Each structure stands twice: as structure tokens, then as C-alpha cells.
DOVEX-394254 format. One line per field, with one value per residue (C-alpha): residue in three letters; x, y, z. Coordinates in steps of 0.5 Angstrom, whole numbers. Layout:
// residues N
resn	[ALA,...]
u	[X,...]
v	[Y,...]
w	[Z,...]
This chain:
// residues 114
resn	[UNK,UNK,UNK,UNK,UNK,UNK,UNK,UNK,UNK,UNK,UNK,UNK,UNK,UNK,UNK,UNK,UNK,UNK,UNK,UNK,UNK,UNK,UNK,UNK,UNK,UNK,UNK,UNK,UNK,UNK,UNK,UNK,UNK,UNK,UNK,UNK,UNK,UNK,UNK,UNK,UNK,UNK,UNK,UNK,UNK,UNK,UNK,UNK,UNK,UNK,UNK,UNK,UNK,UNK,UNK,UNK,UNK,UNK,UNK,UNK,UNK,UNK,UNK,UNK,UNK,UNK,UNK,UNK,UNK,UNK,UNK,UNK,UNK,UNK,UNK,UNK,UNK,UNK,UNK,UNK,UNK,UNK,UNK,UNK,UNK,UNK,UNK,UNK,UNK,UNK,UNK,UNK,UNK,UNK,UNK,UNK,UNK,UNK,UNK,UNK,UNK,UNK,UNK,UNK,UNK,UNK,UNK,UNK,UNK,UNK,UNK,UNK,UNK,UNK]
u	[104,101,103,102,101,106,111,117,119,124,121,125,119,121,121,123,127,128,124,121,114,110,104,97,92,89,93,85,86,93,92,93,91,96,97,97,96,102,105,111,117,121,127,125,124,125,120,115,117,112,106,99,99,106,110,117,122,129,135,136,129,125,130,131,138,137,131,124,118,112,107,99,97,101,97,99,97,103,104,107,112,114,116,121,125,124,120,126,122,115,114,112,105,106,108,102,98,101,100,93,91,95,91,85,87,88,80,78,76,77,81,85,88,84]
v	[281,274,268,262,254,250,255,254,260,260,264,266,266,267,262,256,259,258,254,253,255,251,256,252,257,259,264,268,269,270,276,283,280,281,274,267,260,255,249,248,243,239,234,230,225,219,219,223,221,215,219,220,227,228,229,227,232,230,234,236,238,244,248,243,241,236,231,234,233,238,237,238,238,244,250,257,264,268,275,275,282,275,272,276,275,269,263,258,253,251,243,238,238,230,233,238,233,229,235,237,229,230,235,232,227,231,234,227,230,228,234,233,239,243]
w	[71,70,74,70,74,75,75,80,84,90,96,102,108,115,119,114,109,102,98,91,91,85,83,82,81,76,71,70,79,78,74,78,85,91,92,88,91,91,94,97,96,101,100,106,99,100,106,101,95,94,98,94,96,93,88,86,83,81,82,75,73,73,76,82,85,90,90,92,93,92,98,95,102,104,99,102,99,97,96,89,92,94,86,84,77,72,75,76,71,69,69,63,62,64,71,72,71,77,81,79,81,87,90,88,93,98,96,96,89,81,79,71,68,63]
């Protein structure tokens, strides 16, 4: 199975419990691999939504049940066996652009999506 950048999956990782994660690794890196690079979301919307390293997602957008932020500084490797079922959603092009730019901010690099 191939996982695509931007796909959002709910993953239950101890000890944090179930959280939506956004796949960010390149599609060709995700083919046949056992892990993908992903960023975790947080419900601390009011605190984090204005930070340059976070991207706000509103309840009802992209499978989110509550206002959330993608924490772009919190990049983790997730085993593909944890990505069960279909993705909750996939952000639109504008939101993907925000995610890539926020990740670039974390890395101190000018990043633009392909």
C-alpha cells in the first residue's frame, strides 16, 4: 500500500492515546516501507494556532471533530501497521502548502510544496 502526503489517520500510540497524524513523507518513500514520517495534531488550539510552526484545522475540516493544530515541530516515524483503514481525510492544496511552509519554519528552510 502507498501512503500519500497529507493523508490524515487516527493512530493510537501509547502513552499519548489516539490522535490524528498527518503523513508528510514523500509518496515514493512510503511505497513498501514499514514507516512513514508524520506530524501529530493537538487540541490546544487557542494556545498553538497562531504559532508559525503550527497549522490550524477547524472542527469539520479534514475529518477533525474539534478545533486542532498540526504540530509541525513534532515529526515522528509511525509504523505503517498502525495506519489502519482509510484515511480520515486529506487536506486541500492551500492547507498542504501551509503544512510544508510550517515544516520549513521548523527546519529553518524555505520550503514549497511540489
